[in-house]
C-alpha positions in Angstrom: 0.0 0.0 0.0 2.9 2.3 0.8 4.4 1.7 -2.6 1.1 2.6 -4.3 0.9 5.8 -2.3 4.4 6.8 -3.3 3.7 6.1 -7.0 0.4 8.1 -6.7 2.3 11.1 -5.2 4.9 10.9 -8.0 2.1 10.9 -10.7 0.3 13.8 -9.1 3.6 15.7 -8.8 4.4 15.2 -12.5 0.8 16.2 -13.5 1.1 19.3 -11.3 4.4 20.3 -12.9 2.9 19.9 -16.3 -0.2 22.0 -15.5 1.9 24.8 -14.0 4.1 24.8 -17.1 1.0 25.0 -19.4 -0.2 28.2 -17.7 0.6 31.5 -19.3 2.5 33.6 -16.8 0.6 36.7 -17.8 -2.8 35.1 -17.1 -3.7 35.0 -20.8 -4.7 31.4 -21.0 -3.1 28.2 -22.2 0.3 28.4 -23.9 0.2 27.8 -27.6 3.2 25.5 -27.4 1.0 22.8 -25.7 -2.0 23.1 -28.1 -3.5 26.1 -26.5 -4.9 27.6 -29.7 -7.4 24.7 -30.1 -8.3 24.8 -26.4 -8.9 28.5 -26.6 -11.2 28.1 -29.6 -13.1 25.2 -28.1 -13.6 26.5 -24.5 -12.9 30.2 -24.9 -10.0 32.0 -23.2 -11.8 32.5 -19.9 -13.1 29.0 -19.5 -9.8 27.4 -20.3 -8.0 29.6 -17.8 -10.6 28.7 -15.1 -10.2 25.0 -15.9 -6.4 25.1 -15.7 -6.6 27.1 -12.4 -9.1 24.7 -10.9 -7.0 21.7 -12.0 -3.9 23.3 -10.5 -5.6 23.8 -7.1 -7.1 20.3 -7.2 -3.7 18.7 -7.9 -2.0 20.8 -5.2 -4.6 19.8 -2.6 -4.4 16.2 -3.7 -0.6 16.2 -3.3 -0.9 17.8 0.2 -3.5 15.2 1.3 -1.6 12.3 -0.2 1.6 13.4 1.6 -0.2 13.7 4.9 -1.9 10.3 4.5 1.4 8.6 3.5 3.2 10.2 6.5 0.5 8.8 8.8 0.8 5.4 7.2 4.6 5.3 7.7 4.3 6.5 11.3 1.7 3.9 12.2 3.6 1.0 10.5 6.2 0.5 13.1 6.0 1.4 16.8 2.5 2.6 17.9 4.0 5.8 19.2 5.7 6.5 15.9 9.1 6.8 17.7 11.4 4.0 16.5 14.5 5.8 17.7 16.2 3.9 20.6 17.0 6.0 23.7 20.7 6.4 24.6 21.8 5.6 28.1 24.1 8.0 29.9 27.2 6.5 31.3 
């Protein structure tokens, strides 16, 4: 299950990077390099920008939640307290 979560985090991260790179830095819509002209004609500039922005936020939230869930899974896999570090004795 942990391997699946790590793969899912990697996929969401790559998708988030791609979505961020597609965005036009001036807020003008999808970049023409990635087929933006067709998307602008199909959806209109405002709708494509809204879709990309919502997709960016959705992927960012998914990455955050997956990271928290994976951290909780790793912490609960070993010691119930989550502290697997042995204490040192003084002497």
